LOLUMFI-316131 format. One record per residue: residue number from 1; residue in one letter; x negated, z negated, y negated of N, C-alpha, C in turn. Coordinates in nm, 3 decimals, padded with zeros to 5 digits. Layout:
N
+-----+----+---------+---------+---------+---------+---------+---------+---------+---------+---------+
!   i ! aa !    n_xx !    n_zz !    n_yy !   ca_xx !   ca_zz !   ca_yy !    c_xx !    c_zz !    c_yy !
+-----+----+---------+---------+---------+---------+---------+---------+---------+---------+---------+
! NUM !  a !       X !       Z !       Y !       X !       Z !       Y !       X !       Z !       Y !
...
+-----+----+---------+---------+---------+---------+---------+---------+---------+---------+---------+
***
This chain:
121
+-----+----+---------+---------+---------+---------+---------+---------+---------+---------+---------+
!   i ! aa !    n_xx !    n_zz !    n_yy !   ca_xx !   ca_zz !   ca_yy !    c_xx !    c_zz !    c_yy !
+-----+----+---------+---------+---------+---------+---------+---------+---------+---------+---------+
!   1 !  x !  01.163 !  15.208 !  03.160 !  01.198 !  15.063 !  03.170 !  01.156 !  14.996 !  03.034 !
!   2 !  x !  01.233 !  14.911 !  02.984 !  01.200 !  14.824 !  02.865 !  01.110 !  14.717 !  02.910 !
!   3 !  x !  00.998 !  14.707 !  02.857 !  00.900 !  14.596 !  02.891 !  00.947 !  14.459 !  02.866 !
!   4 !  x !  00.925 !  14.376 !  02.971 !  00.957 !  14.242 !  02.958 !  01.106 !  14.203 !  02.984 !
!   5 !  x !  01.188 !  14.293 !  02.999 !  01.332 !  14.267 !  03.015 !  01.382 !  14.286 !  03.161 !
!   6 !  x !  01.303 !  14.270 !  03.258 !  01.335 !  14.292 !  03.397 !  01.462 !  14.216 !  03.440 !
!   7 !  x !  01.468 !  14.096 !  03.406 !  01.588 !  14.012 !  03.448 !  01.712 !  14.070 !  03.376 !
!   8 !  x !  01.706 !  14.098 !  03.244 !  01.823 !  14.150 !  03.177 !  01.864 !  14.287 !  03.224 !
!   9 !  x !  01.769 !  14.374 !  03.254 !  01.807 !  14.501 !  03.310 !  01.873 !  14.493 !  03.442 !
!  10 !  x !  01.832 !  14.397 !  03.528 !  01.898 !  14.380 !  03.662 !  02.044 !  14.326 !  03.637 !
!  11 !  x !  02.059 !  14.239 !  03.542 !  02.193 !  14.185 !  03.515 !  02.284 !  14.294 !  03.459 !
!  12 !  x !  02.229 !  14.379 !  03.375 !  02.310 !  14.495 !  03.324 !  02.347 !  14.585 !  03.429 !
!  13 !  x !  02.263 !  14.609 !  03.520 !  02.288 !  14.706 !  03.634 !  02.401 !  14.650 !  03.719 !
!  14 !  x !  02.401 !  14.518 !  03.745 !  02.509 !  14.446 !  03.818 !  02.639 !  14.452 !  03.748 !
!  15 !  x !  02.645 !  14.435 !  03.621 !  02.759 !  14.414 !  03.551 !  02.818 !  14.539 !  03.497 !
!  16 !  x !  02.738 !  14.640 !  03.455 !  02.780 !  14.760 !  03.400 !  02.767 !  14.884 !  03.492 !
!  17 !  x !  02.643 !  14.903 !  03.537 !  02.620 !  15.027 !  03.612 !  02.690 !  15.032 !  03.746 !
!  18 !  x !  02.694 !  14.913 !  03.818 !  02.751 !  14.915 !  03.952 !  02.907 !  14.944 !  03.942 !
!  19 !  x !  02.989 !  14.880 !  03.851 !  03.123 !  14.922 !  03.852 !  03.149 !  15.061 !  03.810 !
!  20 !  x !  03.074 !  15.123 !  03.730 !  03.094 !  15.258 !  03.680 !  03.050 !  15.351 !  03.799 !
!  21 !  x !  02.940 !  15.327 !  03.865 !  02.899 !  15.422 !  03.971 !  02.969 !  15.405 !  04.101 !
!  22 !  x !  03.001 !  15.283 !  04.130 !  03.065 !  15.236 !  04.267 !  03.187 !  15.159 !  04.242 !
!  23 !  x !  03.296 !  15.211 !  04.183 !  03.412 !  15.123 !  04.162 !  03.486 !  15.089 !  04.292 !
!  24 !  x !  03.458 !  15.164 !  04.400 !  03.516 !  15.128 !  04.537 !  03.476 !  15.006 !  04.586 !
!  25 !  x !  03.355 !  14.953 !  04.551 !  03.304 !  14.820 !  04.593 !  03.392 !  14.715 !  04.543 !
!  26 !  x !  03.423 !  14.726 !  04.409 !  03.520 !  14.615 !  04.341 !  03.660 !  14.630 !  04.399 !
!  27 !  x !  03.705 !  14.746 !  04.420 !  03.842 !  14.770 !  04.476 !  03.853 !  14.715 !  04.610 !
!  28 !  x !  03.749 !  14.731 !  04.703 !  03.761 !  14.680 !  04.844 !  03.752 !  14.526 !  04.840 !
!  29 !  x !  03.689 !  14.465 !  04.742 !  03.680 !  14.321 !  04.742 !  03.808 !  14.258 !  04.657 !
!  30 !  x !  03.877 !  14.346 !  04.593 !  03.995 !  14.303 !  04.512 !  03.941 !  14.227 !  04.378 !
!  31 !  x !  03.820 !  14.259 !  04.333 !  03.771 !  14.199 !  04.214 !  03.788 !  14.297 !  04.103 !
!  32 !  x !  03.828 !  14.233 !  03.986 !  03.845 !  14.312 !  03.861 !  03.705 !  14.352 !  03.800 !
!  33 !  x !  03.702 !  14.476 !  03.759 !  03.573 !  14.512 !  03.700 !  03.564 !  14.466 !  03.557 !
!  34 !  x !  03.441 !  14.423 !  03.509 !  03.421 !  14.376 !  03.376 !  03.456 !  14.483 !  03.272 !
!  35 !  x !  03.517 !  14.439 !  03.167 !  03.552 !  14.547 !  03.060 !  03.450 !  14.544 !  02.937 !
!  36 !  x !  03.378 !  14.434 !  02.926 !  03.285 !  14.428 !  02.821 !  03.172 !  14.329 !  02.849 !
!  37 !  x !  03.059 !  14.355 !  02.777 !  02.938 !  14.264 !  02.788 !  02.898 !  14.240 !  02.651 !
!  38 !  x !  02.848 !  14.113 !  02.625 !  02.806 !  14.076 !  02.501 !  02.634 !  14.062 !  02.498 !
!  39 !  x !  02.575 !  14.151 !  02.430 !  02.423 !  14.143 !  02.435 !  02.393 !  14.072 !  02.307 !
!  40 !  x !  02.316 !  13.958 !  02.302 !  02.281 !  13.887 !  02.183 !  02.138 !  13.867 !  02.179 !
!  41 !  x !  02.090 !  13.842 !  02.059 !  01.948 !  13.818 !  02.034 !  01.905 !  13.864 !  01.900 !
!  42 !  x !  01.783 !  13.823 !  01.854 !  01.728 !  13.858 !  01.731 !  01.708 !  14.018 !  01.716 !
!  43 !  x !  01.701 !  14.066 !  01.605 !  01.681 !  14.211 !  01.578 !  01.547 !  14.251 !  01.655 !
!  44 !  x !  01.551 !  14.363 !  01.701 !  01.421 !  14.426 !  01.763 !  01.401 !  14.387 !  01.904 !
!  45 !  x !  01.495 !  14.324 !  01.983 !  01.478 !  14.285 !  02.111 !  01.517 !  14.381 !  02.220 !
!  46 !  x !  01.565 !  14.498 !  02.179 !  01.598 !  14.610 !  02.273 !  01.750 !  14.619 !  02.316 !
!  47 !  x !  01.832 !  14.558 !  02.243 !  01.974 !  14.559 !  02.275 !  02.030 !  14.703 !  02.273 !
!  48 !  x !  02.011 !  14.775 !  02.172 !  02.050 !  14.905 !  02.152 !  01.987 !  14.997 !  02.245 !
!  49 !  x !  01.860 !  14.980 !  02.269 !  01.786 !  15.069 !  02.373 !  01.850 !  15.042 !  02.506 !
!  50 !  x !  01.878 !  14.919 !  02.543 !  01.929 !  14.894 !  02.674 !  02.068 !  14.968 !  02.690 !
!  51 !  x !  02.155 !  14.954 !  02.580 !  02.287 !  15.012 !  02.582 !  02.283 !  15.160 !  02.601 !
!  52 !  x !  02.192 !  15.215 !  02.520 !  02.167 !  15.367 !  02.536 !  02.125 !  15.407 !  02.675 !
!  53 !  x !  02.033 !  15.330 !  02.734 !  01.981 !  15.363 !  02.868 !  02.082 !  15.354 !  02.970 !
!  54 !  x !  02.174 !  15.250 !  02.956 !  02.289 !  15.235 !  03.051 !  02.380 !  15.359 !  03.044 !
!  55 !  x !  02.413 !  15.398 !  02.918 !  02.495 !  15.513 !  02.898 !  02.430 !  15.638 !  02.958 !
!  56 !  x !  02.307 !  15.651 !  02.945 !  02.236 !  15.771 !  03.000 !  02.241 !  15.769 !  03.152 !
!  57 !  x !  02.216 !  15.651 !  03.225 !  02.208 !  15.645 !  03.361 !  02.351 !  15.658 !  03.431 !
!  58 !  x !  02.448 !  15.621 !  03.351 !  02.575 !  15.631 !  03.403 !  02.662 !  15.752 !  03.366 !
!  59 !  x !  02.595 !  15.838 !  03.293 !  02.666 !  15.960 !  03.240 !  02.787 !  15.924 !  03.156 !
!  60 !  x !  02.779 !  15.818 !  03.078 !  02.876 !  15.782 !  02.990 !  02.856 !  15.826 !  02.843 !
!  61 !  x !  02.964 !  15.843 !  02.764 !  02.949 !  15.872 !  02.624 !  02.905 !  15.751 !  02.559 !
!  62 !  x !  02.814 !  15.756 !  02.471 !  02.766 !  15.639 !  02.393 !  02.811 !  15.647 !  02.244 !
!  63 !  x !  02.886 !  15.553 !  02.204 !  02.939 !  15.550 !  02.061 !  02.873 !  15.422 !  02.011 !
!  64 !  x !  02.804 !  15.427 !  01.900 !  02.746 !  15.319 !  01.823 !  02.813 !  15.304 !  01.693 !
!  65 !  x !  02.856 !  15.176 !  01.668 !  02.926 !  15.150 !  01.538 !  02.879 !  15.020 !  01.489 !
!  66 !  x !  02.854 !  15.009 !  01.360 !  02.809 !  14.889 !  01.295 !  02.927 !  14.801 !  01.249 !
!  67 !  x !  02.924 !  14.673 !  01.268 !  03.040 !  14.590 !  01.229 !  03.065 !  14.596 !  01.084 !
!  68 !  x !  02.965 !  14.628 !  00.998 !  02.987 !  14.635 !  00.853 !  03.062 !  14.768 !  00.818 !
!  69 !  x !  03.059 !  14.869 !  00.913 !  03.138 !  14.990 !  00.872 !  03.287 !  14.957 !  00.894 !
!  70 !  x !  03.326 !  14.863 !  00.973 !  03.467 !  14.826 !  01.000 !  03.517 !  14.739 !  00.899 !
!  71 !  x !  03.446 !  14.683 !  00.810 !  03.504 !  14.593 !  00.707 !  03.515 !  14.676 !  00.585 !
!  72 !  x !  03.645 !  14.709 !  00.547 !  03.673 !  14.798 !  00.442 !  03.737 !  14.726 !  00.326 !
!  73 !  x !  03.747 !  14.781 !  00.202 !  03.806 !  14.726 !  00.090 !  03.956 !  14.703 !  00.102 !
!  74 !  x !  04.019 !  14.800 !  00.161 !  04.168 !  14.794 !  00.160 !  04.224 !  14.741 !  00.289 !
!  75 !  x !  04.324 !  14.661 !  00.286 !  04.379 !  14.608 !  00.406 !  04.434 !  14.710 !  00.502 !
!  76 !  x !  04.395 !  14.701 !  00.628 !  04.450 !  14.799 !  00.730 !  04.350 !  14.908 !  00.751 !
!  77 !  x !  04.254 !  14.934 !  00.671 !  04.159 !  15.049 !  00.690 !  04.068 !  15.014 !  00.803 !
!  78 !  x !  04.010 !  14.903 !  00.812 !  03.928 !  14.850 !  00.929 !  04.001 !  14.857 !  01.064 !
!  79 !  x !  04.130 !  14.807 !  01.059 !  04.211 !  14.816 !  01.175 !  04.230 !  14.962 !  01.229 !
!  80 !  x !  04.256 !  15.044 !  01.133 !  04.278 !  15.189 !  01.162 !  04.155 !  15.246 !  01.222 !
!  81 !  x !  04.034 !  15.215 !  01.169 !  03.912 !  15.261 !  01.221 !  03.882 !  15.209 !  01.365 !
!  82 !  x !  03.910 !  15.090 !  01.394 !  03.898 !  15.038 !  01.528 !  03.993 !  15.120 !  01.628 !
!  83 !  x !  04.115 !  15.137 !  01.592 !  04.220 !  15.202 !  01.676 !  04.165 !  15.345 !  01.696 !
!  84 !  x !  04.117 !  15.418 !  01.595 !  04.061 !  15.548 !  01.617 !  03.943 !  15.551 !  01.701 !
!  85 !  x !  03.857 !  15.455 !  01.687 !  03.736 !  15.437 !  01.770 !  03.775 !  15.432 !  01.916 !
!  86 !  x !  03.871 !  15.351 !  01.940 !  03.909 !  15.333 !  02.095 !  03.988 !  15.459 !  02.148 !
!  87 !  x !  04.065 !  15.517 !  02.054 !  04.125 !  15.649 !  02.098 !  04.023 !  15.757 !  02.129 !
!  88 !  x !  03.924 !  15.761 !  02.047 !  03.818 !  15.856 !  02.073 !  03.736 !  15.824 !  02.206 !
!  89 !  x !  03.723 !  15.695 !  02.217 !  03.649 !  15.651 !  02.345 !  03.728 !  15.676 !  02.472 !
!  90 !  x !  03.863 !  15.670 !  02.469 !  03.948 !  15.696 !  02.588 !  03.943 !  15.845 !  02.608 !
!  91 !  x !  03.942 !  15.929 !  02.509 !  03.941 !  16.067 !  02.524 !  03.806 !  16.124 !  02.586 !
!  92 !  x !  03.701 !  16.040 !  02.560 !  03.571 !  16.089 !  02.608 !  03.530 !  16.002 !  02.733 !
!  93 !  x !  03.620 !  15.930 !  02.792 !  03.595 !  15.836 !  02.896 !  03.509 !  15.903 !  03.005 !
!  94 !  x !  03.421 !  15.835 !  03.084 !  03.380 !  15.695 !  03.056 !  03.298 !  15.690 !  02.933 !
!  95 !  x !  03.317 !  15.570 !  02.864 !  03.248 !  15.558 !  02.731 !  03.184 !  15.412 !  02.720 !
!  96 !  x !  03.073 !  15.400 !  02.665 !  03.014 !  15.273 !  02.626 !  03.019 !  15.272 !  02.471 !
!  97 !  x !  03.089 !  15.165 !  02.420 !  03.099 !  15.145 !  02.273 !  03.001 !  15.030 !  02.247 !
!  98 !  x !  02.906 !  15.057 !  02.159 !  02.808 !  14.952 !  02.115 !  02.842 !  14.916 !  01.977 !
!  99 !  x !  02.886 !  14.793 !  01.956 !  02.916 !  14.736 !  01.823 !  02.803 !  14.656 !  01.782 !
! 100 !  x !  02.728 !  14.701 !  01.690 !  02.613 !  14.632 !  01.630 !  02.663 !  14.547 !  01.509 !
! 101 !  x !  02.589 !  14.448 !  01.485 !  02.623 !  14.359 !  01.369 !  02.765 !  14.309 !  01.377 !
! 102 !  x !  02.804 !  14.274 !  01.488 !  02.946 !  14.231 !  01.508 !  02.978 !  14.099 !  01.427 !
! 103 !  x !  02.879 !  14.024 !  01.392 !  02.898 !  13.897 !  01.316 !  02.942 !  13.931 !  01.167 !
! 104 !  x !  02.932 !  14.052 !  01.130 !  02.974 !  14.086 !  00.990 !  03.135 !  14.112 !  00.988 !
! 105 !  x !  03.195 !  14.110 !  01.098 !  03.345 !  14.135 !  01.111 !  03.417 !  14.001 !  01.076 !
! 106 !  x !  03.379 !  13.902 !  01.141 !  03.451 !  13.765 !  01.113 !  03.390 !  13.692 !  01.008 !
! 107 !  x !  03.464 !  13.626 !  00.925 !  03.414 !  13.544 !  00.824 !  03.458 !  13.403 !  00.839 !
! 108 !  x !  03.373 !  13.313 !  00.789 !  03.418 !  13.171 !  00.804 !  03.521 !  13.132 !  00.702 !
! 109 !  x !  03.602 !  13.045 !  00.738 !  03.712 !  12.999 !  00.637 !  03.652 !  12.917 !  00.529 !
! 110 !  x !  03.682 !  12.931 !  00.415 !  03.634 !  12.850 !  00.308 !  03.749 !  12.789 !  00.225 !
! 111 !  x !  03.744 !  12.670 !  00.172 !  03.841 !  12.610 !  00.099 !  03.856 !  12.685 ! -00.030 !
! 112 !  x !  03.968 !  12.715 ! -00.073 !  03.990 !  12.781 ! -00.205 !  03.941 !  12.926 ! -00.203 !
! 113 !  x !  03.930 !  12.983 ! -00.096 !  03.883 !  13.127 ! -00.098 !  04.005 !  13.218 ! -00.128 !
! 114 !  x !  03.964 !  13.331 ! -00.187 !  04.061 !  13.426 ! -00.224 !  04.095 !  13.504 ! -00.101 !
! 115 !  x !  04.227 !  13.514 ! -00.064 !  04.270 !  13.592 !  00.057 !  04.249 !  13.741 !  00.051 !
! 116 !  x !  04.234 !  13.786 ! -00.068 !  04.227 !  13.932 ! -00.090 !  04.083 !  13.977 ! -00.097 !
! 117 !  x !  03.986 !  13.882 ! -00.085 !  03.846 !  13.919 ! -00.093 !  03.794 !  13.990 !  00.021 !
! 118 !  x !  03.853 !  13.961 !  00.135 !  03.801 !  14.037 !  00.260 !  03.922 !  14.079 !  00.341 !
! 119 !  x !  03.903 !  14.188 !  00.406 !  04.011 !  14.242 !  00.495 !  04.037 !  14.174 !  00.611 !
! 120 !  x !  03.937 !  14.139 !  00.692 !  03.944 !  14.067 !  00.810 !  03.970 !  13.918 !  00.791 !
! 121 !  x !  04.087 !  13.875 !  00.829 !  04.128 !  13.730 !  00.811 !  04.165 !  13.664 !  00.929 !
+-----+----+---------+---------+---------+---------+---------+---------+---------+---------+---------+
***
């Protein structure tokens, strides 16, 4: 158990572990299973550790990717990498994809910025 994160661990169990281990509960209630979860907080608070632990407890493949890896110099390269990531995840399903540093993918719009300076627009 990750110290001091009892509430967060319980919420993750309800949102991620329960649908993976017992999908029949959601089917019987007619409720759609969640497709993703956003873990946020300052560095060093246990987000990656929690995601790895959930993958281990649910027997899921764990794929970790940094957002900065998806921002490439040439247009289309980042998109291709994301497509390949999800193809690989489908082949290894069930899979937990952990995207770290997701804030590096989106950039704020600036007046007079050069459109070719960044791939993700």
